[in-house]
C-alpha positions as a Markdown table, in Angstrom:
| # | Residue | x | y | z |
|---|---|---|---|---|
| 1 | Met | -7.9 | 11.9 | -16.4 |
| 2 | Leu | -7.8 | 11.9 | -12.4 |
| 3 | Phe | -4.4 | 13.4 | -13.3 |
| 4 | His | -3.9 | 16.8 | -14.0 |
| 5 | Arg | -0.2 | 16.8 | -15.7 |
| 6 | Lys | 2.0 | 19.7 | -14.1 |
| 7 | Thr | 5.3 | 20.1 | -15.7 |
| 8 | Leu | 7.9 | 19.0 | -12.9 |
| 9 | Trp | 10.9 | 18.6 | -14.5 |
| 10 | Leu | 13.5 | 16.8 | -12.5 |
| 11 | Leu | 16.6 | 14.5 | -13.8 |
| 12 | Leu | 16.8 | 10.9 | -13.2 |
| 13 | Gly | 20.4 | 9.4 | -13.7 |
| 14 | Leu | 20.2 | 7.9 | -17.4 |
| 15 | Leu | 23.1 | 7.5 | -18.9 |
| 16 | Ala | 24.2 | 6.0 | -22.0 |
| 17 | Ala | 27.0 | 3.5 | -22.2 |
| 18 | Ser | 29.1 | 6.0 | -24.4 |
| 19 | Pro | 30.8 | 9.0 | -22.2 |
| 20 | Ser | 30.1 | 11.5 | -25.0 |
| 21 | Leu | 26.7 | 11.0 | -24.3 |
| 22 | Ala | 26.4 | 10.5 | -20.7 |
| 23 | Gln | 23.9 | 13.3 | -19.7 |
| 24 | Pro | 21.3 | 12.6 | -18.1 |
| 25 | Ile | 18.1 | 13.0 | -19.3 |
| 26 | Pro | 15.7 | 15.7 | -18.4 |
| 27 | Val | 12.2 | 13.8 | -17.5 |
| 28 | Val | 9.1 | 15.2 | -16.6 |
| 29 | Pro | 8.4 | 12.0 | -13.9 |
| 30 | Ala | 5.5 | 9.9 | -13.7 |
| 31 | Pro | 3.3 | 12.4 | -11.8 |
| 32 | Val | 4.7 | 13.3 | -9.1 |
| 33 | Thr | 1.7 | 15.4 | -7.5 |
| 34 | Ser | -1.1 | 13.8 | -5.2 |
| 35 | Leu | -3.8 | 11.6 | -6.2 |
| 36 | Pro | -7.1 | 12.9 | -6.3 |
| 37 | Gly | -9.4 | 9.9 | -5.8 |
| 38 | Pro | -12.0 | 8.9 | -9.3 |
| 39 | Pro | -15.6 | 9.6 | -8.2 |
| 40 | Ala | -17.4 | 7.2 | -9.9 |
| 41 | Leu | -15.8 | 5.3 | -7.3 |
| 42 | Glu | -18.9 | 6.0 | -5.3 |
| 43 | Thr | -22.2 | 6.8 | -5.9 |
| 44 | Arg | -24.7 | 6.5 | -2.5 |
| 45 | Pro | -24.6 | 9.7 | -1.3 |
| 46 | Asp | -23.1 | 9.2 | 2.6 |
| 47 | His | -20.2 | 6.7 | 1.1 |
| 48 | Val | -19.4 | 10.4 | -1.4 |
| 49 | Arg | -18.7 | 12.2 | 2.0 |
| 50 | Arg | -16.8 | 9.2 | 4.0 |
| 51 | Tyr | -14.7 | 9.2 | 0.6 |
| 52 | Thr | -14.2 | 13.1 | 0.2 |
| 53 | Glu | -13.7 | 13.7 | 3.3 |
| 54 | Cys | -11.0 | 10.5 | 3.3 |
| 55 | Met | -9.2 | 11.9 | 0.4 |
| 56 | Gln | -8.9 | 15.3 | 1.4 |
| 57 | Leu | -6.9 | 13.4 | 4.9 |
| 58 | Ala | -4.9 | 11.2 | 2.8 |
| 59 | Arg | -3.1 | 13.9 | 0.8 |
| 60 | Met | -3.3 | 16.5 | 3.9 |
| 61 | Glu | -2.4 | 13.9 | 6.9 |
| 62 | Pro | -2.1 | 10.7 | 5.3 |
| 63 | Leu | -1.0 | 8.7 | 8.4 |
| 64 | Lys | -4.1 | 9.6 | 10.0 |
| 65 | Ala | -5.9 | 9.0 | 7.0 |
| 66 | Leu | -5.1 | 5.1 | 6.8 |
| 67 | Pro | -6.3 | 4.3 | 10.4 |
| 68 | Ala | -9.5 | 5.8 | 9.3 |
| 69 | Ala | -9.8 | 4.0 | 5.8 |
| 70 | Glu | -9.2 | 0.8 | 7.0 |
| 71 | Lys | -11.8 | 1.3 | 9.5 |
| 72 | Trp | -14.1 | 2.1 | 7.1 |
| 73 | Ile | -13.0 | -0.4 | 5.3 |
| 74 | Val | -14.4 | -3.1 | 7.4 |
| 75 | Glu | -17.5 | -1.1 | 7.9 |
| 76 | Gly | -18.3 | -2.1 | 4.2 |
| 77 | Gly | -16.6 | 0.9 | 2.6 |
| 78 | Gly | -15.6 | -0.8 | -0.8 |
| 79 | Met | -13.9 | 0.4 | -3.4 |
| 80 | Gly | -14.4 | 3.9 | -2.1 |
| 81 | Ala | -12.2 | 3.0 | 0.8 |
| 82 | Arg | -9.7 | 0.5 | -0.5 |
| 83 | His | -9.0 | 4.1 | -2.6 |
| 84 | Cys | -8.3 | 6.0 | 0.1 |
| 85 | Val | -6.1 | 3.6 | 1.7 |
| 86 | Ala | -4.1 | 3.5 | -1.5 |
| 87 | Val | -3.6 | 7.3 | -1.7 |
| 88 | Ala | -2.6 | 7.4 | 2.1 |
| 89 | Met | -0.2 | 4.5 | 1.6 |
| 90 | Phe | 0.7 | 6.9 | -1.6 |
| 91 | Gln | 1.1 | 10.2 | 0.2 |
| 92 | Ser | 3.2 | 8.5 | 3.3 |
| 93 | Gly | 5.6 | 7.2 | 1.2 |
| 94 | Lys | 4.5 | 3.9 | 1.0 |
| 95 | His | 4.6 | 3.7 | -2.8 |
| 96 | Ala | 5.1 | -0.5 | -4.0 |
| 97 | Gln | 2.6 | -1.2 | -1.2 |
| 98 | Ala | 0.0 | 1.9 | -2.8 |
| 99 | Ala | 0.8 | 0.4 | -6.7 |
| 100 | Ala | -0.3 | -3.1 | -5.4 |
| 101 | Gln | -3.3 | -1.5 | -3.6 |
| 102 | Phe | -3.8 | 0.0 | -6.5 |
| 103 | Glu | -3.7 | -2.3 | -8.9 |
| 104 | Ala | -5.8 | -4.8 | -6.9 |
| 105 | Ile | -8.7 | -2.3 | -7.3 |
| 106 | Ala | -8.8 | -2.1 | -11.1 |
| 107 | Arg | -8.8 | -5.7 | -11.1 |
| 108 | Asp | -11.5 | -6.3 | -8.7 |
| 109 | Met | -13.5 | -4.1 | -11.4 |
| 110 | Gly | -13.8 | -6.6 | -13.5 |
| 111 | Gln | -14.6 | -5.6 | -16.8 |
| 112 | Asp | -16.6 | -2.2 | -15.9 |
| 113 | Arg | -15.7 | 1.2 | -16.8 |
| 114 | Pro | -12.4 | 0.5 | -18.7 |
| 115 | Gly | -11.4 | 4.1 | -18.2 |
| 116 | Leu | -11.6 | 4.3 | -15.0 |
| 117 | Arg | -9.3 | 1.1 | -14.5 |
| 118 | Ala | -7.5 | 2.5 | -16.8 |
| 119 | Glu | -6.5 | 5.5 | -14.6 |
| 120 | Leu | -6.2 | 3.2 | -11.4 |
| 121 | Tyr | -3.5 | 1.8 | -13.7 |
| 122 | Ala | -2.2 | 4.7 | -14.7 |
| 123 | Gln | -1.7 | 5.6 | -10.2 |
| 124 | Ala | 0.0 | 1.9 | -10.4 |
| 125 | Gly | 2.3 | 3.2 | -12.7 |
| 126 | Gln | 2.8 | 6.3 | -11.0 |
| 127 | Ala | 3.4 | 4.5 | -7.1 |
| 128 | Trp | 5.4 | 1.7 | -8.7 |
| 129 | Met | 8.1 | 4.4 | -9.9 |
| 130 | Glu | 8.0 | 6.5 | -6.9 |
| 131 | Ala | 9.1 | 2.8 | -5.2 |
| 132 | Gly | 12.0 | 2.4 | -8.3 |
| 133 | Ala | 10.3 | -0.5 | -10.5 |
| 134 | Ala | 10.1 | 1.5 | -13.4 |
| 135 | Asp | 9.6 | -2.8 | -15.2 |
| 136 | Lys | 6.4 | -2.8 | -12.5 |
| 137 | Ala | 5.5 | 0.8 | -13.6 |
| 138 | Ala | 5.3 | -0.1 | -17.5 |
| 139 | Ala | 3.7 | -3.2 | -16.8 |
| 140 | Ala | 0.9 | -1.5 | -15.3 |
| 141 | Gln | 0.7 | 1.6 | -18.0 |
| 142 | Thr | 0.4 | -1.5 | -20.3 |
| 143 | Arg | -2.6 | -2.1 | -18.7 |
| 144 | Ala | -3.5 | 1.1 | -18.6 |
| 145 | Leu | -3.1 | 1.9 | -22.5 |
| 146 | Glu | -4.9 | -1.5 | -23.6 |
| 147 | Leu | -8.0 | 0.5 | -21.6 |
| 148 | Lys | -7.5 | 4.1 | -22.9 |
| 149 | Thr | -4.8 | 4.0 | -26.1 |
| 150 | Asp | -5.7 | 7.5 | -27.1 |
| 151 | Asp | -4.3 | 9.5 | -23.7 |
| 152 | Pro | -1.0 | 11.4 | -24.7 |
| 153 | Asp | 0.2 | 11.5 | -21.2 |
| 154 | Leu | -0.4 | 7.8 | -20.6 |
| 155 | Trp | 1.9 | 7.4 | -23.4 |
| 156 | Ile | 5.0 | 9.6 | -21.7 |
| 157 | Asp | 4.1 | 8.1 | -18.9 |
| 158 | Arg | 5.6 | 4.9 | -19.8 |
| 159 | Gly | 8.5 | 6.4 | -22.4 |
| 160 | Leu | 9.3 | 7.6 | -18.5 |
| 161 | Ser | 9.0 | 4.0 | -17.3 |
| 162 | Tyr | 11.5 | 2.8 | -20.7 |
| 163 | Ala | 13.4 | 6.0 | -19.8 |
| 164 | Ala | 13.9 | 4.6 | -16.4 |
| 165 | Met | 15.6 | 1.0 | -17.8 |
| 166 | Gln | 17.2 | 2.6 | -20.9 |
| 167 | Ser | 15.3 | 1.1 | -22.8 |
| 168 | Trp | 15.5 | 3.7 | -25.6 |
| 169 | Pro | 13.9 | 3.0 | -28.7 |
| 170 | Arg | 10.9 | 1.5 | -26.2 |
| 171 | Ala | 10.8 | 5.1 | -24.9 |
| 172 | Ile | 11.3 | 6.9 | -28.7 |
| 173 | Ser | 8.2 | 4.2 | -29.7 |
| 174 | Asp | 6.2 | 5.6 | -26.7 |
| 175 | Phe | 7.3 | 9.5 | -27.3 |
| 176 | Asp | 6.2 | 9.1 | -31.0 |
| 177 | Arg | 3.1 | 8.1 | -29.5 |
| 178 | Ala | 2.3 | 10.8 | -27.8 |
| 179 | Ile | 3.1 | 13.7 | -30.3 |
| 180 | Arg | 1.0 | 11.9 | -32.7 |
| 181 | Leu | -1.8 | 12.5 | -30.1 |
| 182 | Arg | -1.0 | 16.0 | -29.2 |
| 183 | Gln | 1.5 | 17.6 | -32.0 |
| 184 | Asp | 2.5 | 20.4 | -30.1 |
| 185 | Asp | 3.3 | 18.9 | -26.9 |
| 186 | Ile | 7.2 | 20.7 | -25.6 |
| 187 | Asp | 7.6 | 18.0 | -23.0 |
| 188 | Ala | 7.3 | 15.4 | -25.1 |
| 189 | Leu | 9.6 | 16.4 | -27.7 |
| 190 | Val | 12.1 | 16.7 | -25.5 |
| 191 | Leu | 12.2 | 14.0 | -23.9 |
| 192 | Arg | 11.7 | 12.2 | -27.4 |
| 193 | Ala | 14.7 | 14.2 | -27.8 |
| 194 | Ala | 16.8 | 13.5 | -24.8 |
| 195 | Ala | 16.0 | 9.7 | -25.6 |
| 196 | Trp | 17.4 | 10.0 | -29.0 |
| 197 | Arg | 20.7 | 11.8 | -27.4 |
| 198 | Asn | 20.7 | 8.5 | -25.0 |
| 199 | Ala | 20.3 | 6.3 | -28.1 |
| 200 | Arg | 23.6 | 7.9 | -29.9 |
| 201 | Asp | 21.7 | 9.6 | -32.3 |
| 202 | Pro | 22.3 | 13.9 | -31.3 |
| 203 | Gly | 21.1 | 14.3 | -35.1 |
| 204 | Arg | 17.5 | 13.5 | -34.1 |
| 205 | Ala | 17.1 | 14.8 | -30.9 |
| 206 | Leu | 18.7 | 18.3 | -32.0 |
| 207 | Val | 15.8 | 18.5 | -34.9 |
| 208 | Asp | 13.4 | 17.6 | -31.9 |
| 209 | Val | 14.5 | 19.8 | -30.1 |
| 210 | Asn | 14.8 | 23.0 | -32.0 |
| 211 | Arg | 11.3 | 22.1 | -32.8 |
| 212 | Ala | 10.1 | 23.2 | -29.3 |
| 213 | Leu | 12.0 | 26.1 | -29.4 |
| 214 | Ser | 10.4 | 27.3 | -32.2 |
| 215 | Ile | 7.5 | 26.9 | -30.1 |
| 216 | Ala | 8.5 | 27.9 | -27.0 |
| 217 | Pro | 11.8 | 29.8 | -27.4 |
| 218 | Asp | 12.7 | 30.4 | -23.8 |
| 219 | His | 12.2 | 27.1 | -22.8 |
| 220 | Ser | 14.2 | 26.4 | -20.4 |
| 221 | Glu | 14.4 | 22.4 | -20.1 |
| 222 | Ala | 14.3 | 22.2 | -23.8 |
| 223 | Leu | 17.8 | 24.8 | -23.8 |
| 224 | Leu | 19.3 | 22.9 | -21.2 |
| 225 | Glu | 18.7 | 19.7 | -23.6 |
| 226 | Arg | 20.1 | 21.5 | -27.0 |
| 227 | Gly | 23.1 | 22.3 | -24.9 |
| 228 | Phe | 23.7 | 18.9 | -23.7 |
| 229 | Ile | 22.8 | 17.4 | -27.8 |
| 230 | Asn | 25.4 | 20.3 | -28.7 |
| 231 | Leu | 28.2 | 18.6 | -26.4 |
| 232 | Ala | 27.2 | 15.5 | -27.8 |
| 233 | Arg | 27.5 | 16.8 | -31.0 |
| 234 | Gly | 31.3 | 18.8 | -30.1 |
| 235 | Ser | 30.0 | 21.8 | -30.2 |
| 236 | Arg | 30.8 | 23.3 | -27.3 |
| 237 | Asp | 30.6 | 26.9 | -28.1 |
| 238 | Ala | 26.8 | 26.3 | -29.1 |
| 239 | Ala | 26.5 | 24.6 | -26.1 |
| 240 | Asn | 28.0 | 27.1 | -24.5 |
| 241 | Ala | 25.4 | 29.2 | -25.3 |
| 242 | Asp | 22.4 | 28.0 | -24.4 |
| 243 | Phe | 23.6 | 27.0 | -20.8 |
| 244 | Asn | 24.6 | 30.6 | -20.6 |
| 245 | Arg | 20.5 | 31.5 | -21.7 |
| 246 | Val | 19.3 | 29.2 | -19.3 |
| 247 | Leu | 21.3 | 31.2 | -16.5 |
| 248 | Lys | 19.6 | 34.3 | -17.8 |
| 249 | Leu | 16.3 | 33.0 | -18.1 |
| 250 | Val | 16.2 | 30.9 | -14.3 |
| 251 | Pro | 16.8 | 31.7 | -10.7 |
| 252 | Pro | 20.4 | 31.4 | -9.3 |
| 253 | Gly | 20.6 | 27.9 | -7.2 |
| 254 | Ser | 17.9 | 26.4 | -9.0 |
| 255 | Pro | 17.2 | 22.8 | -10.5 |
| 256 | Ala | 18.2 | 23.7 | -14.4 |
| 257 | Ala | 20.6 | 27.0 | -13.1 |
| 258 | Arg | 23.0 | 23.7 | -11.4 |
| 259 | Arg | 22.7 | 21.6 | -14.3 |
| 260 | Ala | 23.4 | 24.9 | -16.7 |
| 261 | Glu | 27.0 | 25.4 | -14.0 |
| 262 | Ala | 27.2 | 21.6 | -15.1 |
| 263 | Gly | 27.4 | 22.1 | -18.5 |
| 264 | Leu | 29.5 | 24.8 | -18.8 |
| 265 | Ala | 31.9 | 22.8 | -16.4 |
| 266 | Gly | 31.9 | 19.7 | -19.2 |
| 267 | Gly | 30.2 | 17.4 | -15.8 |
| 268 | Ala | 26.8 | 16.1 | -16.0 |
| 269 | Pro | 24.2 | 17.4 | -13.9 |
| 270 | Thr | 23.2 | 17.0 | -10.7 |
| 271 | Ala | 20.0 | 15.1 | -10.1 |
| 272 | Pro | 17.9 | 16.0 | -7.5 |
| 273 | Ala | 16.3 | 14.2 | -4.3 |
| 274 | Pro | 12.9 | 13.0 | -5.4 |
| 275 | Thr | 10.7 | 15.1 | -3.0 |
| 276 | Pro | 7.4 | 13.7 | -1.5 |
| 277 | Ala | 3.9 | 13.8 | -3.7 |
| 278 | Pro | 2.2 | 17.8 | -2.3 |
| 279 | Ala | -0.8 | 17.8 | -1.2 |
| 280 | Gly | -3.7 | 19.1 | -3.6 |
| 281 | Lys | -4.6 | 18.5 | -7.4 |
| 282 | Arg | -2.6 | 17.8 | -10.3 |
């Protein structure tokens, strides 16, 4: 993939209707890091060099990269220049514009290079999620999956978009597909557990999170999720044990620590504000 996934757990305020289950689902957001460019967009040596330089500038100083990339388009930079514009837009916070650009590049490639087009639609999905348009993200991710059905990260990404819309059955179905492709994916297991909990089935949620913890007993997000599942099941003592264990594993004041403290207090965790994608590769 163009993306190298990092496990960056943030909290989205995705609440079930029932107050007993109203705890936000912890998610791995549709990638919240930089967008390295697809080298296959450029083949000419002079364009490869300029594309590489443009992408480096887009990641480090996107506001400077935008006019440089736009100038390159006028000079015949083609798809590489357009992709650099899209990445600079994304890095500078213009997420909706970036998403539209990624999609336009993929469309303009016609039927060529389906794997590369899938990656561009995946980037569009990320940008739409950052723009707060989960429905458009899911549509872009659906196009990506039509081109690349065997990529578990794409199934997770669309599952996250459905979760953002609180469409729990569709989210669970996509997490199912990801887990079938990568059976011991702890993130996918915890995500499906959280989706089951929000779908008011804490029994199935507990099965998933226990499976994740059998693979990684000290996984803080899995322990947090099990704590909230236990709250949903009315098992306050078991929930407190999980939250207290999290507090021993994570730094004081970290997002996980704050959520554990909120769980001990009986309230919903506070969702941290989204942060801009850092420079560098995923």
